[in-house]
N, CA, C and O atoms as a MOPAC input file, in Angstrom:
PM7 MOZYME 1SCF
protein

 N      9.03300 1   -52.46300 1   -55.76800 1
 C      8.61200 1   -52.45500 1   -54.32000 1
 C      7.37700 1   -53.34100 1   -53.66600 1
 O      6.31900 1   -53.02200 1   -53.12400 1
 N      8.21100 1   -55.00100 1   -54.06900 1
 C      8.06400 1   -56.01100 1   -52.73000 1
 C      6.52800 1   -56.15300 1   -53.38900 1
 O      6.12000 1   -55.79200 1   -54.49300 1
 N      5.91300 1   -56.74500 1   -52.40700 1
 C      3.91700 1   -57.02100 1   -52.99600 1
 C      3.02300 1   -55.72300 1   -52.69100 1
 O      1.79800 1   -55.79900 1   -52.59200 1
 N      3.88200 1   -54.28800 1   -52.52300 1
 C      2.95500 1   -53.00600 1   -52.48000 1
 C      2.65200 1   -52.40600 1   -53.71900 1
 O      3.50000 1   -52.22600 1   -54.59400 1
 N      1.25700 1   -52.03800 1   -53.83400 1
 C      1.34800 1   -51.42400 1   -55.13600 1
 C      0.91500 1   -50.04300 1   -55.37200 1
 O      0.62000 1   -49.44500 1   -56.40700 1
 N      0.96000 1   -49.64400 1   -53.96000 1
 C      1.32600 1   -47.99300 1   -53.46100 1
 C      1.52700 1   -47.90500 1   -52.18400 1
 O      1.14800 1   -48.71400 1   -51.33800 1
 N      2.37600 1   -46.51300 1   -51.94100 1
 C      2.21800 1   -46.06900 1   -50.53100 1
 C      2.06300 1   -44.48900 1   -50.75700 1
 O      1.71100 1   -43.74600 1   -51.67400 1
 N      2.70400 1   -44.31700 1   -48.86700 1
 C      1.89800 1   -42.70000 1   -48.69000 1
 C      2.68300 1   -42.11000 1   -47.97500 1
 O      2.99300 1   -42.50100 1   -46.85000 1
 N      3.23200 1   -40.81200 1   -48.66800 1
 C      4.15400 1   -40.14900 1   -47.36700 1
 C      3.29700 1   -38.84500 1   -47.25100 1
 O      2.36400 1   -38.59200 1   -48.01400 1
 N      3.74900 1   -37.95800 1   -46.11400 1
 C      3.06200 1   -37.13600 1   -45.56100 1
 C      4.65700 1   -36.18000 1   -45.05700 1
 O      5.61300 1   -36.54000 1   -44.37000 1
 N      4.36100 1   -34.88400 1   -45.75800 1
 C      5.92100 1   -33.88300 1   -45.83600 1
 C      5.68600 1   -33.28200 1   -44.65700 1
 O      4.47600 1   -33.21400 1   -44.44100 1
 N      6.46300 1   -32.73900 1   -43.66000 1
 C      6.57900 1   -31.98200 1   -42.44200 1
 C      6.71900 1   -32.54000 1   -41.09700 1
 O      7.03200 1   -33.72900 1   -41.02300 1
 N      6.59000 1   -32.06400 1   -40.33200 1
 C      7.48300 1   -32.47000 1   -38.91000 1
 C      7.49800 1   -33.62400 1   -38.74200 1
 O      7.24500 1   -34.31500 1   -39.72800 1
 N      7.87000 1   -34.47200 1   -37.12100 1
 C      7.68800 1   -35.62900 1   -36.81800 1
 C      8.79500 1   -36.58700 1   -36.49300 1
 O      9.91000 1   -36.11200 1   -36.27400 1
 N      8.63800 1   -37.69300 1   -36.44500 1
 C     10.08000 1   -38.03500 1   -35.28800 1
 C     10.97900 1   -38.59600 1   -36.38600 1
 O     11.86500 1   -39.37200 1   -36.02800 1
 N     10.84500 1   -38.26700 1   -37.81300 1
 C     11.73500 1   -38.20200 1   -38.72100 1
 C     12.23300 1   -39.71500 1   -39.61100 1
 O     12.65700 1   -39.79000 1   -40.76500 1
 N     12.02800 1   -40.71200 1   -38.71300 1
 C     11.54400 1   -41.94700 1   -39.01700 1
 C     10.18400 1   -42.28600 1   -39.66000 1
 O     10.39200 1   -43.32400 1   -40.28700 1
 N      9.38400 1   -42.06200 1   -39.75700 1
 C      8.46700 1   -41.96600 1   -40.95900 1
 C      8.53100 1   -40.89200 1   -41.57100 1
 O      8.81500 1   -39.72900 1   -41.28500 1
 N      8.12600 1   -41.62600 1   -42.75200 1
 C      8.17300 1   -40.56800 1   -44.01400 1
 C      6.26100 1   -39.99500 1   -43.77600 1
 O      6.15600 1   -38.78900 1   -44.00300 1
 N      5.04900 1   -40.60300 1   -43.42700 1
 C      4.46200 1   -40.06200 1   -43.02600 1
 C      4.43400 1   -38.80500 1   -41.68900 1
 O      4.10700 1   -39.10200 1   -40.54000 1
 N      4.77500 1   -37.62800 1   -42.04100 1
 C      5.31900 1   -36.61100 1   -41.56000 1
 C      3.44500 1   -35.62600 1   -41.49700 1
 O      2.31800 1   -35.89800 1   -41.91100 1
 N      3.98400 1   -34.64000 1   -40.85200 1
 C      2.69600 1   -34.08400 1   -40.79200 1
 C      3.17200 1   -32.33400 1   -40.58400 1
 O      3.83800 1   -31.77700 1   -39.71200 1
 N      2.17700 1   -31.59400 1   -42.37400 1
 C      2.19900 1   -30.68900 1   -41.74000 1
 C      0.71000 1   -30.05100 1   -41.84500 1
 O     -0.00400 1   -30.01700 1   -42.84700 1
 N      0.45900 1   -29.60300 1   -40.67700 1
 C     -1.36000 1   -29.28200 1   -40.19700 1
 C     -1.29100 1   -27.81300 1   -40.32200 1
 O     -0.38100 1   -27.21100 1   -39.75300 1
 N     -2.20700 1   -27.16500 1   -41.04200 1
 C     -2.41900 1   -26.11100 1   -40.71500 1
 C     -3.79200 1   -25.62900 1   -40.09600 1
 O     -4.84900 1   -26.15800 1   -40.43800 1
 N     -3.73700 1   -24.68000 1   -39.23900 1
 C     -5.51500 1   -24.40500 1   -38.20000 1
 C     -6.02900 1   -23.18500 1   -39.39300 1
 O     -5.45800 1   -22.26100 1   -39.97400 1
 N     -7.44700 1   -23.75900 1   -39.38900 1
 C     -7.67700 1   -22.22100 1   -39.87000 1
 C     -9.23400 1   -22.73900 1   -39.55100 1
 O     -9.52800 1   -23.91400 1   -39.33300 1
 N    -10.10100 1   -21.70100 1   -39.56900 1
 C    -11.71400 1   -21.86000 1   -38.84000 1
 C    -11.95300 1   -20.16700 1   -38.83700 1
 O    -11.22500 1   -19.17500 1   -38.87200 1
 N    -13.35400 1   -20.43200 1   -38.77400 1
 C    -14.11700 1   -19.04600 1   -38.79800 1
 C    -14.43500 1   -18.39200 1   -37.46800 1
 O    -15.07300 1   -17.34000 1   -37.47500 1
 N    -14.03700 1   -18.93700 1   -36.33000 1
 C    -14.33400 1   -18.36400 1   -35.59400 1
 C    -13.37100 1   -19.01200 1   -34.01700 1
 O    -13.45300 1   -19.97600 1   -33.25500 1
 N    -12.40400 1   -17.65600 1   -34.20300 1
 C    -10.92700 1   -18.38800 1   -33.07500 1
 C    -11.60100 1   -18.51000 1   -32.03200 1
 O    -11.57800 1   -19.61000 1   -31.48100 1
 N    -12.70900 1   -17.00500 1   -31.22400 1
 C    -12.73300 1   -17.19900 1   -30.00400 1
 C    -13.63900 1   -18.31200 1   -29.48200 1
 O    -13.54700 1   -18.58200 1   -28.28400 1
 N    -14.77800 1   -19.20400 1   -30.48200 1
 C    -15.34700 1   -20.28900 1   -30.23000 1
 C    -14.37200 1   -21.24900 1   -30.04900 1
 O    -14.37100 1   -21.88200 1   -28.99300 1
 N    -13.48800 1   -21.48000 1   -30.95200 1
 C    -12.32900 1   -22.41000 1   -30.96900 1
 C    -11.81700 1   -22.46000 1   -29.53900 1
 O    -11.86700 1   -23.44200 1   -28.79800 1
 N    -11.28800 1   -21.19300 1   -29.24000 1
 C    -10.86100 1   -21.25100 1   -27.79200 1
 C    -11.62700 1   -21.80000 1   -26.83700 1
 O    -11.30000 1   -22.79000 1   -26.18300 1
 N    -12.88300 1   -21.05700 1   -26.69600 1
 C    -13.87000 1   -21.89000 1   -25.34500 1
 C    -13.85500 1   -23.19700 1   -25.73200 1
 O    -13.87300 1   -24.01700 1   -24.81400 1
 N    -13.82200 1   -23.66600 1   -27.00900 1
 C    -14.37900 1   -25.14300 1   -26.59500 1
 C    -15.60100 1   -25.12800 1   -27.23200 1
 O    -16.31300 1   -25.62600 1   -26.36000 1
 N    -16.30400 1   -24.89800 1   -28.14400 1
 C    -17.48800 1   -24.77600 1   -28.65000 1
 C    -17.53600 1   -25.00300 1   -30.37100 1
 O    -18.50400 1   -25.34700 1   -31.04900 1
 N    -16.11800 1   -24.68000 1   -30.82100 1
 C    -16.29600 1   -25.38600 1   -32.18600 1
 C    -14.72600 1   -25.79000 1   -32.00400 1
 O    -13.81000 1   -25.16300 1   -31.47300 1
 N    -14.75700 1   -27.40100 1   -32.80500 1
 C    -13.55600 1   -28.09700 1   -32.97500 1
 C    -12.78400 1   -27.36200 1   -34.27800 1
 O    -13.21200 1   -26.82500 1   -35.30000 1
 N    -11.19300 1   -27.64600 1   -33.64500 1
 C    -10.33300 1   -27.01800 1   -34.65500 1
 C    -10.08700 1   -28.38700 1   -35.60700 1
 O    -10.05500 1   -29.59700 1   -35.38200 1
 N     -9.86400 1   -27.16200 1   -37.30200 1
 C     -9.80100 1   -27.66100 1   -38.20700 1
 C     -8.19500 1   -28.14500 1   -38.77000 1
 O     -7.49500 1   -27.16000 1   -39.00100 1
 N     -7.59500 1   -29.30700 1   -38.99300 1
 C     -6.07900 1   -29.46500 1   -39.51600 1
 C     -6.50100 1   -29.31600 1   -40.81200 1
 O     -7.68600 1   -29.45900 1   -41.11300 1
 N     -5.34400 1   -28.94400 1   -41.89500 1
 C     -5.44300 1   -29.82000 1   -42.90800 1
 C     -3.79300 1   -30.03100 1   -43.47500 1
 O     -2.95600 1   -29.25500 1   -43.93600 1
 N     -3.81600 1   -31.42200 1   -43.19200 1
 C     -2.57800 1   -32.04700 1   -43.37400 1
 C     -2.22900 1   -32.57700 1   -45.29900 1
 O     -2.76500 1   -33.16700 1   -46.23600 1
 N     -1.69000 1   -32.26600 1   -45.14000 1
 C     -0.42600 1   -32.27400 1   -46.71100 1
 C      0.18800 1   -33.49800 1   -46.66400 1
 O      1.05800 1   -33.81900 1   -45.85400 1
 N     -0.34100 1   -34.28600 1   -47.67700 1
 C      0.44800 1   -35.70700 1   -47.74200 1
 C      0.78300 1   -36.02400 1   -49.17200 1
 O      0.05100 1   -35.79300 1   -50.13400 1
 N      1.94400 1   -36.56800 1   -49.20100 1
 C      2.82200 1   -36.50700 1   -50.77300 1
 C      2.31300 1   -38.31100 1   -50.70000 1
 O      2.32300 1   -39.16500 1   -49.81300 1
 N      1.96300 1   -38.28200 1   -51.92100 1
 C      1.34500 1   -39.83700 1   -52.16400 1
 C      2.05400 1   -40.63300 1   -53.50200 1
 O      2.11500 1   -40.03400 1   -54.57600 1
 N      2.57700 1   -42.00200 1   -53.36500 1
 C      3.32900 1   -42.15900 1   -54.30600 1
 C      2.76200 1   -44.07300 1   -54.50600 1
 O      2.53200 1   -44.90000 1   -53.62300 1
 N      2.70700 1   -44.19200 1   -55.84000 1
 C      2.11100 1   -45.30300 1   -55.91900 1
 C      2.53500 1   -46.30200 1   -57.12800 1
 O      3.29600 1   -45.71000 1   -57.89300 1
 N      2.27700 1   -47.62500 1   -57.52700 1
 C      2.52600 1   -48.43900 1   -58.68000 1
 C      0.82300 1   -48.43600 1   -58.96000 1
 O      0.01800 1   -48.99000 1   -58.21300 1
 N      0.54900 1   -47.85500 1   -59.92400 1
 C     -0.99100 1   -47.99600 1   -60.55300 1
 C     -1.52100 1   -49.22900 1   -61.33900 1
 O     -2.49300 1   -49.17800 1   -62.09400 1
 N     -0.89200 1   -50.17900 1   -61.12300 1
 C     -1.09300 1   -51.28600 1   -62.48700 1
 C     -2.43700 1   -51.85400 1   -61.71100 1
 O     -3.20400 1   -52.39700 1   -62.50600 1
 N     -2.86100 1   -51.85600 1   -60.45600 1
 C     -4.46000 1   -52.17500 1   -59.74600 1
 C     -5.65200 1   -51.36400 1   -60.14400 1
 O     -6.80200 1   -51.65800 1   -60.47200 1
 N     -4.85700 1   -50.01600 1   -59.97700 1
 C     -5.87600 1   -49.05400 1   -59.80500 1
 C     -6.77800 1   -48.45700 1   -60.94700 1
 O     -6.42500 1   -48.96000 1   -62.01400 1
 N     -7.65000 1   -47.70800 1   -61.08900 1
 C     -8.02700 1   -47.22900 1   -61.95300 1
 C     -8.05900 1   -45.58100 1   -62.35300 1
 O     -8.98500 1   -44.92500 1   -62.83100 1
 N     -6.59600 1   -45.13900 1   -61.94900 1
 C     -5.89600 1   -43.70600 1   -61.64900 1
 C     -6.56800 1   -43.43800 1   -60.40900 1
 O     -7.20600 1   -44.30200 1   -59.80800 1
 N     -6.43400 1   -42.23900 1   -60.01200 1
 C     -6.35500 1   -41.30000 1   -58.91500 1
 C     -7.82100 1   -41.17100 1   -58.88000 1
 O     -8.31000 1   -42.15600 1   -58.32700 1
 N     -8.63100 1   -40.38200 1   -59.23900 1
 C    -10.31700 1   -39.68400 1   -58.97800 1
 C    -10.79900 1   -40.96700 1   -59.10200 1
 O    -10.60000 1   -41.86100 1   -59.92400 1
 N    -11.69700 1   -40.83900 1   -57.78700 1
 C    -13.06100 1   -42.21900 1   -58.09700 1
 C    -13.80000 1   -42.16400 1   -59.19100 1
 O    -13.90600 1   -41.35500 1   -60.11300 1
 N    -14.35500 1   -43.30300 1   -58.88500 1
 C    -15.36600 1   -43.48200 1   -60.57800 1
 C    -15.93300 1   -45.09900 1   -60.27700 1
 O    -15.84100 1   -45.99600 1   -59.44000 1
 N    -16.43100 1   -44.85600 1   -61.28300 1
 C    -17.49600 1   -46.09100 1   -60.59100 1
 C    -17.36000 1   -47.61400 1   -61.63900 1
 O    -18.19800 1   -48.48800 1   -61.86500 1
 N    -16.30700 1   -47.49300 1   -61.99200 1
 C    -15.83200 1   -48.75300 1   -62.95900 1
 C    -14.67100 1   -49.20900 1   -62.17100 1
 O    -13.98300 1   -50.04400 1   -62.75800 1
 N    -14.36600 1   -48.94800 1   -61.25100 1
 C    -13.58400 1   -49.61300 1   -60.66900 1
 C    -12.41100 1   -48.93300 1   -59.16400 1
 O    -12.56900 1   -47.77800 1   -58.76800 1
 N    -11.58100 1   -49.65000 1   -58.67400 1
 C    -11.14100 1   -48.96000 1   -57.72200 1
 C    -10.29700 1   -47.96600 1   -57.80100 1
 O     -9.53200 1   -47.98900 1   -58.76500 1
 N    -10.21200 1   -47.02100 1   -56.99400 1
 C     -9.11800 1   -45.53400 1   -57.35700 1
 C     -8.22000 1   -45.28100 1   -55.96200 1
 O     -8.59300 1   -45.74200 1   -54.88300 1
 N     -7.18800 1   -44.62000 1   -56.08900 1
 C     -6.56800 1   -44.43000 1   -54.89500 1
 C     -6.94500 1   -43.34200 1   -53.50600 1
 O     -6.68300 1   -43.35400 1   -52.30300 1
 N     -7.82500 1   -42.28600 1   -54.59600 1
 C     -8.76100 1   -41.17000 1   -53.99900 1
 C     -9.11400 1   -42.13900 1   -53.02300 1
 O     -8.60900 1   -42.25700 1   -51.90700 1
 N    -10.51400 1   -43.19800 1   -53.80300 1
 C    -11.30000 1   -43.78600 1   -52.80600 1
 C    -10.50300 1   -44.18700 1   -51.68500 1
 O    -10.72200 1   -43.75700 1   -50.55300 1
 N     -9.52500 1   -45.04900 1   -51.97500 1
 C     -8.89200 1   -45.99500 1   -50.60000 1
 C     -8.38100 1   -44.93600 1   -50.01500 1
 O     -7.81700 1   -45.38800 1   -49.01800 1
 N     -8.20800 1   -43.53100 1   -50.04200 1
 C     -7.43800 1   -43.18200 1   -49.29600 1
 C     -8.57300 1   -42.64500 1   -48.06800 1
 O     -8.46400 1   -42.75800 1   -46.84700 1
 N     -9.93200 1   -41.88900 1   -49.05200 1
 C    -10.69300 1   -41.82400 1   -48.62400 1
 C    -11.35200 1   -42.53000 1   -47.61100 1
 O    -11.57800 1   -42.02600 1   -46.51100 1
 N    -11.68600 1   -43.71600 1   -47.93300 1
 C    -12.81600 1   -44.69600 1   -46.75900 1
 C    -11.71400 1   -44.94200 1   -46.03900 1
 O    -12.02700 1   -45.41500 1   -44.94700 1
 N    -10.17000 1   -44.78500 1   -46.22900 1
 C     -9.42500 1   -45.87800 1   -44.85100 1
 C     -9.22400 1   -44.41500 1   -43.92700 1
 O     -9.29200 1   -44.50600 1   -42.70100 1
 N     -9.04900 1   -43.46600 1   -44.38400 1
 C     -8.64900 1   -42.16400 1   -43.88700 1
 C    -10.30600 1   -41.65000 1   -42.57500 1
 O    -10.49400 1   -41.27900 1   -41.41600 1
 N    -11.01100 1   -41.95600 1   -43.71400 1
 C    -12.57600 1   -41.69400 1   -42.55500 1
 C    -13.20400 1   -42.53600 1   -41.15000 1
 O    -13.86100 1   -42.16200 1   -40.17900 1
 N    -12.51900 1   -44.14300 1   -41.67700 1
 C    -12.71100 1   -44.95900 1   -40.88900 1
 C    -12.06800 1   -44.85000 1   -39.86400 1
 O    -12.71800 1   -44.97900 1   -38.82700 1
 N    -10.42700 1   -44.54900 1   -39.72700 1
 C     -9.53400 1   -44.30600 1   -39.15000 1
 C    -10.18600 1   -43.15800 1   -37.97200 1
 O    -10.35400 1   -43.44600 1   -36.78700 1
 N    -10.46500 1   -41.97000 1   -38.51700 1
 C    -10.49600 1   -40.80000 1   -37.99400 1
 C    -11.95800 1   -40.97400 1   -37.46100 1
 O    -12.22100 1   -40.48200 1   -36.36400 1
 N    -12.83600 1   -41.57800 1   -38.09700 1
 C    -13.74600 1   -41.62700 1   -37.16300 1
 C    -15.07000 1   -39.85300 1   -37.91700 1
 O    -15.91000 1   -39.21700 1   -37.28100 1
 N    -14.80700 1   -39.76000 1   -38.78000 1
 C    -15.43500 1   -38.67900 1   -39.85500 1
 C    -14.78300 1   -38.31200 1   -41.21600 1
 O    -13.63300 1   -38.37100 1   -41.65200 1
 N    -16.04500 1   -37.88600 1   -41.73800 1
 C    -15.87700 1   -38.17400 1   -43.51600 1
 C    -14.38900 1   -37.38900 1   -43.85900 1
 O    -13.92500 1   -36.30800 1   -43.49600 1
 N    -13.95500 1   -38.32500 1   -44.61500 1
 C    -12.84900 1   -37.49100 1   -44.91200 1
 C    -12.71400 1   -37.50200 1   -46.80900 1
 O    -12.76900 1   -38.49000 1   -47.54100 1
 N    -12.54500 1   -36.17900 1   -47.16400 1
 C    -12.34600 1   -36.58100 1   -48.75900 1
 C    -11.27000 1   -35.83200 1   -48.91300 1
 O    -11.35500 1   -34.71100 1   -48.41100 1
 N    -10.31600 1   -36.09100 1   -49.43100 1
 C     -9.18700 1   -36.05000 1   -49.87700 1
 C     -9.13100 1   -35.55100 1   -51.26400 1
 O     -9.76900 1   -36.03200 1   -52.20100 1
 N     -8.31900 1   -34.54900 1   -51.32600 1
 C     -8.41000 1   -33.52000 1   -52.70800 1
 C     -6.97500 1   -33.66600 1   -53.26600 1
 O     -6.06100 1   -33.41700 1   -52.48000 1
 N     -6.69000 1   -34.01300 1   -54.43900 1
 C     -5.49700 1   -34.51100 1   -54.93000 1
 C     -4.81900 1   -32.91700 1   -56.16600 1
 O     -5.54800 1   -32.38800 1   -57.00500 1
 N     -3.46300 1   -32.53400 1   -55.92500 1
 C     -3.48900 1   -31.60900 1   -56.95800 1
 C     -2.90500 1   -32.22100 1   -58.61400 1
 O     -2.24900 1   -31.67200 1   -59.49900 1
 N     -3.32600 1   -33.18000 1   -58.52500 1
 C     -3.37400 1   -33.84100 1   -60.00400 1
 C     -3.81100 1   -35.48500 1   -59.79900 1
 O     -3.84400 1   -36.09500 1   -58.73100 1
 N     -4.09200 1   -35.93800 1   -60.98600 1
 C     -4.03500 1   -37.14000 1   -61.42300 1
 C     -3.66200 1   -38.42300 1   -62.32900 1
 O     -3.39600 1   -38.14200 1   -63.49800 1
 N     -3.61700 1   -39.40200 1   -62.07400 1
 C     -3.39800 1   -40.72400 1   -62.86600 1
 C     -4.46500 1   -41.24400 1   -63.49800 1
 O     -5.53900 1   -41.18000 1   -62.90100 1
 N     -4.42200 1   -41.84100 1   -64.77000 1
 C     -5.38500 1   -42.59000 1   -65.16100 1
 C     -5.08800 1   -43.89400 1   -65.27100 1
 O     -3.89200 1   -44.08700 1   -65.48900 1
 N     -5.73800 1   -44.83200 1   -65.20000 1
 C     -5.69700 1   -45.93500 1   -64.80400 1
 C     -4.90000 1   -46.60300 1   -65.03900 1
 O     -4.63900 1   -46.50000 1   -66.23700 1
 N     -3.90000 1   -47.75500 1   -64.24000 1
 C     -2.13700 1   -48.26800 1   -65.01000 1
 C     -1.64700 1   -47.55800 1   -64.63300 1
 O     -0.98300 1   -48.32100 1   -63.93100 1
 N     -1.07600 1   -46.14300 1   -64.25800 1
 C     -0.41900 1   -45.10600 1   -64.25600 1
 C      0.29800 1   -44.84500 1   -62.98600 1
 O     -0.51600 1   -44.82900 1   -62.06200 1
 N      1.44400 1   -44.64500 1   -62.61000 1
 C      2.15300 1   -44.86300 1   -61.33600 1
 C      2.46000 1   -43.60000 1   -61.12800 1
 O      2.55200 1   -42.79600 1   -62.05500 1
 N      2.67100 1   -43.26400 1   -59.76000 1
 C      2.87300 1   -42.06300 1   -59.54800 1
 C      4.29200 1   -42.27100 1   -58.08300 1
 O      4.43800 1   -43.15300 1   -57.23700 1
 N      5.15100 1   -40.90300 1   -58.40700 1
 C      6.35600 1   -40.94200 1   -57.42600 1
 C      5.74000 1   -39.43000 1   -55.96900 1
 O      6.11000 1   -39.32600 1   -54.80000 1
 N      4.90400 1   -38.68900 1   -56.63500 1
 C      4.91100 1   -37.66600 1   -55.87200 1
 C      3.64700 1   -36.85000 1   -55.97900 1
 O      3.69600 1   -35.62500 1   -55.87200 1
 N      2.16600 1   -37.69600 1   -56.25100 1
 C      0.68100 1   -36.50200 1   -56.02300 1
 C      1.18200 1   -35.61100 1   -54.93200 1
 O      2.14100 1   -35.87800 1   -54.20900 1
 N      0.66700 1   -34.84900 1   -54.89200 1
 C      0.37100 1   -33.76000 1   -53.58300 1
 C     -1.09200 1   -34.10800 1   -53.31000 1
 O     -1.73200 1   -34.38800 1   -54.32400 1
 N     -1.84700 1   -34.15500 1   -51.98700 1
 C     -2.52300 1   -34.28500 1   -51.70300 1
 C     -3.32900 1   -33.55600 1   -50.06400 1
 O     -2.66000 1   -33.76000 1   -49.05100 1
 N     -4.18500 1   -33.05700 1   -49.94600 1
 C     -4.51500 1   -32.55900 1   -48.97600 1
 C     -6.14200 1   -33.51600 1   -48.01000 1
 O     -6.87800 1   -34.28400 1   -48.63000 1
 N     -6.31400 1   -33.22900 1   -46.68300 1
 C     -7.76600 1   -33.25700 1   -46.21400 1
 C     -7.92400 1   -32.55800 1   -45.04000 1
 O     -6.92500 1   -32.19700 1   -44.41800 1
 N     -8.79200 1   -32.36900 1   -44.73300 1
 C     -8.87600 1   -31.50900 1   -43.71600 1
 C     -9.60600 1   -32.19900 1   -42.54100 1
 O    -10.64800 1   -32.83100 1   -42.71200 1
 N     -9.04000 1   -32.05500 1   -41.40700 1
 C     -9.78000 1   -33.53300 1   -40.26300 1
 C    -10.01100 1   -32.40500 1   -39.02800 1
 O     -9.58200 1   -31.25100 1   -39.05300 1
 N    -10.81400 1   -33.03600 1   -37.91700 1
 C    -10.66700 1   -32.55000 1   -36.53000 1
 C    -10.41800 1   -33.45400 1   -36.07300 1
 O    -11.39400 1   -33.75900 1   -35.38800 1
 N     -9.43100 1   -34.41500 1   -35.94900 1
 C     -8.92300 1   -35.42100 1   -35.22700 1
 C     -7.75100 1   -34.67000 1   -34.44800 1
 O     -6.87900 1   -33.91800 1   -34.88400 1
 N     -7.98600 1   -35.07300 1   -33.28900 1
 C     -6.76900 1   -34.81900 1   -32.42300 1
 C     -5.69800 1   -35.51500 1   -32.51100 1
 O     -4.83500 1   -35.33300 1   -31.65300 1
 N     -5.45600 1   -36.56800 1   -33.65000 1
 C     -4.27600 1   -37.63100 1   -33.50200 1
 C     -3.48900 1   -36.65900 1   -33.99300 1
 O     -3.99100 1   -35.74400 1   -34.64500 1
 N     -1.87600 1   -36.73400 1   -33.69900 1
 C     -1.39400 1   -35.54500 1   -34.43300 1
 C     -0.79500 1   -36.22800 1   -35.63300 1
 O     -0.30200 1   -37.31700 1   -35.34000 1
 N     -0.70100 1   -35.90400 1   -36.86900 1
 C     -0.81300 1   -35.82400 1   -38.17700 1
 C      0.28900 1   -36.88100 1   -38.25200 1
 O      0.12100 1   -37.74400 1   -39.11400 1
 N      1.63100 1   -36.97800 1   -37.33000 1
 C      2.60600 1   -37.80100 1   -37.71600 1
 C      2.06400 1   -39.12100 1   -37.43500 1
 O      2.22600 1   -40.09300 1   -38.17200 1
 N      1.32100 1   -39.12000 1   -36.18200 1
 C      1.06300 1   -40.69700 1   -35.76400 1
 C     -0.21700 1   -41.36000 1   -36.81700 1
 O     -0.55500 1   -42.54300 1   -36.84300 1
 N     -0.65300 1   -40.51500 1   -37.44300 1
 C     -1.56900 1   -41.38000 1   -38.91100 1
 C     -1.25200 1   -42.21000 1   -39.75300 1
 O     -1.98700 1   -42.98200 1   -40.36900 1
 N      0.19000 1   -42.04400 1   -39.82500 1
 C      0.65400 1   -42.88700 1   -40.73500 1
 C      0.87100 1   -44.38000 1   -40.18700 1
 O      0.87700 1   -45.35500 1   -40.93900 1
 N      1.09300 1   -44.47400 1   -38.43400 1
 C      1.48400 1   -45.94500 1   -37.71500 1
 C      0.18600 1   -46.11600 1   -37.85800 1
 O      0.14700 1   -46.81800 1   -38.86800 1
 N     -1.01000 1   -45.92700 1   -37.49100 1
 C     -2.44000 1   -46.24200 1   -37.72600 1
 C     -2.96900 1   -46.44000 1   -39.12000 1
 O     -3.95500 1   -47.15600 1   -39.29000 1
 N     -2.40300 1   -45.88000 1   -40.06600 1
 C     -3.18300 1   -46.27400 1   -41.70300 1
 C     -2.23800 1   -47.62600 1   -42.23400 1
 O     -2.66600 1   -48.67200 1   -42.72300 1
 N     -0.81900 1   -47.23700 1   -41.96800 1
 C      0.00600 1   -48.46700 1   -42.58900 1
 C     -0.74700 1   -49.65300 1   -42.28300 1
 O     -0.56000 1   -50.31000 1   -43.30700 1
 N     -1.45800 1   -50.33300 1   -41.55600 1
 C     -1.55500 1   -51.89200 1   -41.52000 1
 C     -3.34700 1   -52.07700 1   -42.15400 1
 O     -3.92400 1   -53.16400 1   -42.17000 1
 N     -3.96200 1   -50.78300 1   -42.62200 1
 C     -5.56400 1   -51.40400 1   -43.08300 1
 C     -5.43300 1   -50.64000 1   -44.54600 1
 O     -6.53200 1   -50.53900 1   -45.09100 1
 N     -4.47100 1   -50.14900 1   -45.21000 1
 C     -4.41800 1   -50.16100 1   -46.29800 1
 C     -3.79400 1   -51.17100 1   -46.92200 1
 O     -2.71900 1   -51.74900 1   -46.75800 1
 N     -4.96500 1   -51.29000 1   -47.90200 1
 C     -4.85300 1   -52.89900 1   -49.01600 1
 C     -3.42300 1   -52.25300 1   -50.13800 1
 O     -3.46000 1   -51.28700 1   -50.90100 1
 N     -2.37400 1   -53.11400 1   -49.88400 1
 C     -1.71300 1   -52.76600 1   -50.85900 1
 C     -0.66200 1   -51.55900 1   -51.21200 1
 O     -0.06700 1   -51.29800 1   -52.25700 1
 N     -0.66900 1   -51.00800 1   -50.09400 1
 C     -0.37000 1   -50.17200 1   -49.95400 1
 C      0.61900 1   -49.95700 1   -48.56200 1
 O      0.27700 1   -50.25500 1   -47.41700 1
 N      2.28000 1   -49.20500 1   -49.07300 1
 C      3.52500 1   -48.58100 1   -47.93900 1
 C      3.20400 1   -48.08300 1   -47.31900 1
 O      2.01100 1   -48.07300 1   -47.62400 1
 N      3.31500 1   -47.39700 1   -46.31800 1
 C      3.32000 1   -46.28300 1   -45.41400 1
 C      4.71700 1   -46.02500 1   -45.31000 1
 O      5.20600 1   -46.69800 1   -44.40300 1
 N      5.46700 1   -45.37100 1   -45.84300 1
 C      7.19800 1   -45.05600 1   -45.87500 1
 C      7.25100 1   -43.29600 1   -45.38100 1
 O      8.33100 1   -42.71200 1   -45.29000 1

């Protein structure tokens, strides 16, 4: 995997060229308020995450070192301008690799989910977005 220690892909629609595409699900309590522009629409983005865990202390955020979840939360929050909390479907221990962890996050950004990959790629440390 060259110099990368992790990479990220998101399933769903998109250009076909990027493997960080989007499966966005809209949800909310008040559809009428959203239609009238009073409440922001929330999208749920599903990601498939793969990584070489050598330089990470596993998936779940913890105080003793950097984790995959921490890196994703920090960089997605910075990119999208809102607090992002990634929820993983599974976890790995320190130093363990993964080819297909599934994670989701909710966002109110207007950025199309398949474009998030192009913006994330240059800012994720030791991460390749394919």
